[in-house]
C-alpha positions, -999 to 999 in steps of 0.1 A, spaced: 375 -197 26 354 -170 43 347 -140 22 357 -105 35 331 -79 37 345 -61 7 345 -93 -14 309 -98 -5 301 -63 -17 316 -68 -51 295 -99 -57 261 -82 -51 250 -77 -87 260 -71 -123 259 -34 -118 287 -14 -103 283 15 -80 307 42 -68 317 45 -32 333 76 -17 327 102 -44 315 127 -18 346 121 3 370 124 -26 355 157 -37 349 173 -3 311 166 -4 289 168 26 273 137 40 243 149 59 235 115 74 257 86 80 288 67 69 273 40 48 288 6 55 300 -18 29 276 -45 19 251 -24 0 233 -38 -30 221 -20 -61 188 -10 -45 207 9 -18 230 39 -20 249 47 -51 267 77 -36 284 73 -2 299 101 18 325 78 34 345 97 60 325 128 60 309 143 91 274 132 98 251 162 101 216 148 96 200 118 81 184 131 50 207 148 25 240 142 8 254 172 -11 279 163 -38 306 186 -52 286 190 -84 257 204 -64 237 172 -67 215 167 -36 210 131 -28 180 125 -6 178 95 16 145 76 17 133 51 43 100 41 29 93 14 3 84 22 -34 59 1 -51 48 24 -79 28 47 -56 53 76 -59 63 79 -23 100 82 -31 94 112 -53 69 128 -29 92 125 1 121 139 -20 99 168 -30 92 176 7 129 175 16 139 194 -15 113 221 -8 128 229 26 164 224 13 157 249 -15 179 230 -39 177 226 -77 151 199 -84 169 191 -116 199 180 -95 180 158 -70 186 121 -67 172 96 -42 188 67 -23 170 42 -1 185 32 33 185 -3 47 168 -16 78 203 -25 92 215 11 87 184 24 105 190 0 134 226 10 136 216 47 138 190 40 165 162 44 140 171 79 131 148 76 100 119 64 120 97 35 111 101 20 76 67 5 71 48 16 39 11 9 40 -22 24 49 -15 53 25 8 68 52 42 68 36 41 106 33 14 117 57 30 104 89 66 112 80 61 146 63 70 167 93 103 152 102 116 148 67 107 184 59 126 195 91 156 173 79 157 193 47 154 226 66 182 218 89 205 210 60 195 243 43 203 263 74 237 247 79 247 253 43 236 290 45 256 293 77 287 279 61 284 305 33 278 333 57 308 323 78 330 322 46 319 357 37 319 369 73 284 383 71 253 376 93 234 345 80 202 366 79 218 385 50 221 355 27 194 338 6 192 307 -15 174 297 -47 178 264 -65 209 256 -44 227 289 -52 235 309 -22 236 347 -26 246 377 -5 226 404 -22 245 433 -5 279 423 -20 267 404 -50 286 373 -40 273 338 -47 282 302 -42 267 268 -44 258 240 -20 285 218 -34 312 245 -27 303 250 10 294 214 18 327 206 35 325 236 58 288 230 66 298 195 77 317 209 107 288 229 121 265 220 149 230 215 135 201 236 148 172 220 167 148 208 140 118 216 163 128 253 164 125 256 126 94 272 111 85 252 80 73 268 48 36 275 42 23 247 18 4 274 -1 38 289 -10 56 257 -21 77 257 -52 88 221 -55 63 203 -33 28 207 -43 38 207 -80 33 179 -106 70 170 -107 81 140 -128 87 108 -110 123 101 -101 119 64 -106 104 64 -141 136 64 -161 151 32 -146 118 14 -151 116 25 -188 152 19 -197 154 -15 -180 180 -6 -154 157 -11 -125 166 -43 -107 136 -58 -89 141 -85 -63 130 -112 -87 157 -100 -111 186 -103 -87 215 -125 -96 244 -134 -73 274 -156 -82 269 -192 -73 232 -188 -67 209 -217 -64 171 -215 -68 142 -228 -48 105 -235 -57 81 -241 -29 47 -257 -24 25 -255 7 -4 -277 16 -33 -265 -6 -57 -267 23 -52 -239 49 -42 -255 82 -31 -287 66 3 -304 71 31 -319 50 30 -357 55 58 -368 33 74 -370 -2 93 -394 -24 126 -377 -34 137 -407 -55 113 -397 -82 130 -364 -89 166 -368 -77 180 -375 -112 162 -346 -129 186 -320 -145 201 -295 -121 184 -311 -90 200 -303 -57 177 -314 -30 142 -315 -13 138 -295 19 110 -294 44 105 -257 49 80 -258 78 51 -281 89 31 -274 58 57 -265 31 82 -284 9 108 -269 -14 130 -282 -42 163 -266 -49 181 -267 -83 206 -247 -104 177 -228 -122 143 -219 -109 125 -236 -138 143 -268 -130 134 -265 -94 98 -258 -103 97 -287 -127 111 -311 -101 86 -298 -75 57 -305 -99 70 -340 -104 76 -347 -67 51 -371 -52 39 -353 -20 15 -365 7 -6 -340 25 -25 -343 57 -53 -319 47 -71 -321 81 -107 -311 89 -106 -278 69 -108 -298 37 -145 -300 43 -149 -262 41 -163 -245 10 -176 -211 -2 -211 -224 7 -202 -233 43 -184 -200 48 -213 -180 34 -237 -198 59 -213 -190 87 -213 -153 78 -251 -153 73 -256 -165 108 -237 -134 121 -262 -111 105 -288 -120 131 -267 -132 160 -266 -118 196 -228 -115 198 -222 -84 177 -209 -53 193 -222 -18 185 -196 9 176 -221 37 170 -254 37 189 -271 70 185 -308 71 195 -326 38 189 -322 28 153 -341 -5 154 -371 12 171 -371 42 147 -369 19 117 -397 -4 130 -420 26 134 -411 44 101 -435 51 73 -413 33 49 -387 6 56 -359 -6 33 -337 -36 39 -309 -53 19 -281 -78 24 -248 -73 6 -218 -95 3 -183 -93 -10 -159 -122 -16 -123 -130 -7 -99 -112 -31 -63 -118 -40 -36 -91 -42 -25 -106 -75 8 -88 -76 26 -89 -109 58 -99 -91 50 -130 -72 65 -135 -37 102 -140 -38 133 -136 -16 170 -142 -19 191 -150 12 228 -157 20 235 -171 54 268 -178 71 277 -187 107 280 -150 116 260 -130 90 226 -132 74 215 -112 43 182 -109 26 172 -92 -7 135 -88 -9 106 -67 -21 90 -56 12 66 -30 24 83 -31 58 121 -36 56 123 -36 94 98 -65 96 120 -83 70 151 -77 91 133 -90 122 121 -121 103 156 -127 90 170 -125 125 144 -148 141 145 -174 114 183 -175 111 190 -174 148 214 -145 144 213 -112 162 198 -82 145 232 -66 143 245 -96 123 217 -92 98 211 -69 68 180 -65 47 182 -50 12 149 -38 -1 141 -34 -37 114 -16 -56 83 -38 -54 65 -52 -84 32 -46 -66 25 -46 -29 -11 -36 -20 -7 -48 16 6 -83 7 42 -76 15 38 -59 48 39 -75 82 34 -112 73 69 -118 59 62 -154 52 83 -153 20 114 -142 41 110 -169 67 106 -196 40 137 -184 21 158 -183 53 147 -219 62 159 -230 28 191 -208 29 202 -223 62 207 -256 44 231 -239 20 255 -219 42 274 -192 23 254 -199 -9 229 -173 -22 195 -190 -25 167 -174 -45 132 -186 -37 104 -177 -61 67 -186 -57 49 -198 -89 19 -177 -99 -3 -206 -87 14 -207 -53 10 -169 -50 -27 -171 -56 -32 -202 -35 -14 -188 -4 -22 -152 -3 -35 -133 27 -68 -124 11 -91 -95 15 -116 -106 41 -149 -120 31 -180 -103 46 -217 -98 45 -237 -67 55 -273 -63 65 -286 -27 62 -320 -14 73 -334 21 70 -365 39 79 -381 69 61 -407 92 74 -437 104 53 -416 131 37 -389 107 26 -364 118 53 -341 92 68 -350 87 104 -331 55 112 -301 35 98 -289 1 111 -257 -15 97 -246 -50 107 -213 -63 92 -206 -100 96 -172 -112 84 -136 -122 90 -113 -102 111 -78 -93 99 -67 -86 135 -79 -120 147 -57 -136 121 -26 -114 122 -27 -92 152 -50 -105 180 -35 -79 205 -53 -52 186 -87 -67 195 -100 -50 227 -126 -68 248 -134 -90 219 -142 -60 197 -125 -53 164 -133 -18 153 -110 -22 123 -136 -41 104 -159 -11 107 -134 12 90 -152 40 73 -181 38 98 -162 53 127 -179 82 146 -147 101 153 -131 124 127 -96 120 115 -92 88 96 -123 70 84 -154 88 97 -189 81 85 -201 110 64 -237 112 73 -257 124 103 -287 103 110 -309 109 141 -310 72 149 -278 53 138 -264 19 149 -233 3 134 -224 -33 145 -198 -60 138 -202 -97 143 -168 -115 140 -171 -146 119 -136 -160 112 -128 -188 88 -98 -210 81 -88 -189 52 -58 -165 58 -67 -128 55 -48 -96 56 -47 -60 44 -57 -55 7 -53 -21 -8 -80 0 9 -87 -28 34 -121 -25 49 -131 8 35 -137 -9 2 -163 -33 14 -179 -9 38 -180 19 13 -198 -4 -12 -223 -15 14 -233 19 26 -231 39 -7 -250 13 -27 -277 11 0 -279 49 1 -290 48 -35 -317 22 -27 -330 44 1 -329 75 -20 -350 57 -47 -375 46 -20 -377 82 -9 -383 94 -44 -353 116 -42 -322 123 -64 -292 103 -50 -270 134 -48 -296 156 -31 -305 128 -7 -269 126 4 -265 163 7 -293 166 32 -275 142 55 -241 158 53 -246 193 67 -224 184 97 -197 169 74 -184 198 53 -153 180 39 -173 149 29 -198 172 13 -171 193 -4 -156 164 -24 -191 151 -32 -200 185 -47 -167 187 -65 -172 153 -82 -208 161 -90 -200 195 -105 -171 182 -126 -192 153 -139 -222 176 -147 -246 158 -124 -281 165 -134 -273 174 -170 -287 153 -198 -268 122 -209 -268 104 -242 -295 78 -246 -286 46 -227 -260 62 -204 -266 65 -167 -248 80 -137 -239 67 -103 -224 85 -74 -206 76 -41 -186 93 -13 -166 79 16 -136 86 38 -105 65 44 -69 70 54 -77 105 65 -88 116 30 -122 125 17 -132 111 -17 -161 109 -40 -168 95 -75 -193 97 -103 -195 70 -129 -212 71 -163 -222 36 -175 -242 19 -203 -256 -16 -199 -266 -36 -230 -277 -71 -223 -250 -83 -199 -223 -60 -212 -214 -31 -189 -194 -3 -204 -180 23 -180 -175 53 -202 -163 80 -177 -153 83 -141 -148 116 -122 -131 112 -88 -125 140 -63 -100 138 -35 -93 161 -5 -61 148 10 -54 181 29 -20 188 13 -13 177 -22 24 170 -25 24 159 -61 -9 164 -81 4 142 -109 11 114 -86 -23 118 -70 -40 115 -104 -19 84 -112 -29 69 -79 -66 76 -86 -63 60 -120 -47 29 -103 -75 29 -78 -101 27 -105 -83 -3 -120 -81 -20 -86 -118 -11 -80 -126 -28 -113 -108 -59 -100 -131 -60 -71 -161 -59 -94 -152 -89 -115 -129 -111 -94 -133 -135 -65 -115 -163 -47 -138 -192 -40 -131 -221 -17 -137 -258 -26 -124 -287 -5 -108 -262 18 -86 -246 -8 -86 -217 -32 -100 -224 -67 -88 -194 -88 -51 -199 -92 -41 -178 -122 -51 -147 -141 -73 -167 -165 -96 -176 -136 -90 -145 -116 -94 -115 -140 -78 -82 -133 -87 -50 -151 -76 -47 -187 -68 -14 -203 -97 -17 -227 -121 -19 -198 -110 13 -182 -129 45 -188 -119 81 -193 -108 91 -158 -109 126 -146 -93 136 -112 -103 166 -91 -77 174 -64 -93 197 -39 -68 202 -10 -79 223 20 -44 227 34 -54 218 70 -45 181 74 -25 153 59 -43 124 42 -33 95 21 -39 90 -16 -29 54 -25 -60 37 -13 -90 60 -6 -106 63 -40 -109 25 -44 -138 26 -19 -159 49 -41 -150 33 -75 -171 2 -72 -202 17 -56 -203 45 -81 -203 20 -109 -228 -3 -92 -251 27 -86 -249 36 -123 -258 0 -131 -287 3 -107 -298 35 -124 -296 17 -158 -314 -15 -149 -335 -7 -119 -320 -37 -101 -294 -32 -73 -264 -55 -73 -261 -69 -38 -233 -95 -43 -200 -96 -63 -185 -104 -87 -207 -91 -115 -204 -124 -134 -227 -140 -109 -255 -117 -122 -247 -123 -159 -229 -90 -162 -194 -83 -174 -173 -52 -179 -164 -47 -216 
């Protein structure tokens, strides 16, 4: 028998949620009438039947302000930061703020009133800050107008603090909850006509407010996608051809059909097979026992060695394009008094999310639902619609807090498509698909591999007269978004070397400068990895700058400063990090410093590392990192993001994905080490906002972590590290 929509709602999880509390108490729904079918990750408080005023705020009778959020939360603090921005303009009581995510289906039904829902590129706050602030301001003005109408006074005579509206002339006061119903009947003002508050005068935004999502994580009430349980659920484990580009040739189901809980074997796509059972462990066990035949194809002959040779050829080829070509760098270098050259390389890296790829679907003839951890709920909804064959209006995507994203759960949506392919074979039954850790490592969209040849020329006084940078490596756009490649040129791979200001500008002025990219793609799938190309490019340039400074006989900090006179914001964070770290002051015996600066995601960052090296043991004792992100919405969150960046930067120093027989070799954490707590140093964060632009904070400081550490190792040993990971040089972080 077909379930009604209400019956479907009651089966969504073990937790109960209240519907209609605002309507029952005369609350104001500044947003939308939330439809049935919402899961625990979505709204807990629904203003059913109330007038829609704007999309961002629900005011409850007890004065609680519930702020709607469209972006994904994966530990970066975006939900809290966006809530701070709305609450700042709303002028409510921060202690009475709650957050609720909206679904992609709701956004579609409302003609995308919340804008895009993608969360990546450190842009969750910076590209939505204006319209969410205006949403809070509109709500505030309507609530004030409602109170003024009630008192029959001009709205200009009323004020609000912490959600309490006051008419100073008469001494009267009321609260948001008491005027919400009246405010719901008003016509909202034009958001564009509102003058937003000066960030220098913020009282809620700009302050280190506690995260709103901490408590449910600590008390265990947070339901991640991988935790979701629905009545009658079955489970699927999947395995794709280990060689990228290979195909599924066949399997022998008879060998596993009598195993406990077994339900069936399904071909998911040309390269993937799944086993379904009544528990995931039983599905995984049957999958491991299933005899599978693969057609590995010609890519099975590829290896790390063949890929490295392919990239090496790009360092001297004639097909590279120049993005910056100021003066004549090759000529200036050839005629210089002193010439320096080095070739650097960085490997493929996995995202290594703690929560492996997973997705739950329920598909009927006229409705498709998906529960997933996604960095782009709209992309998940689109994948669900395409894979199920149902119209977007018949689909709903319920996003959960992510157990790690880092770019892996963005536009690719392979985990959604796989789950839908399996779910279509079980109509009306919830199907939860979970990748094993090994599958997650084996079929990632890795950080691209690349090599970089750098050449520099110094005059007789040690001044840099020419710099030539040639990157040879795999293109993310070529693999995932070919339409973004213009005239065969992919500028994305030169991120951080761009000439124009605004997002990822190179921070040095050199009289003769040439930056080039030679595209050398492989059969290995690649995609955005937290920090994307700024990480590799920052390492190449900043480590090489130390080599050039040493050849010039100059201090690395002073050498950089001389090249940054036209880049005041780059120089500002460099100076801030150096000053905080005490650059130039004596260090204990055996301790050495390294420094780096770079720009990414519209933010300026710099780092200083203090390191000791004994034998092959590298101990990072202290790191100071400075960030200018323009406006600092939550300094505590920025500090946390910087600390997380250090950990991710350490991953890039000690991990790699190698290729043998066409497939990934490192398939679990024992072979792919991620940063341990004992390895992390004392981390000091300097937040230096200039209040004149909006930059990101989740990714930028990764790109200065690794080069600062490597430059400190160079200072300690006298030998630059040109290739990663460190283990290939007999070094390890302890």
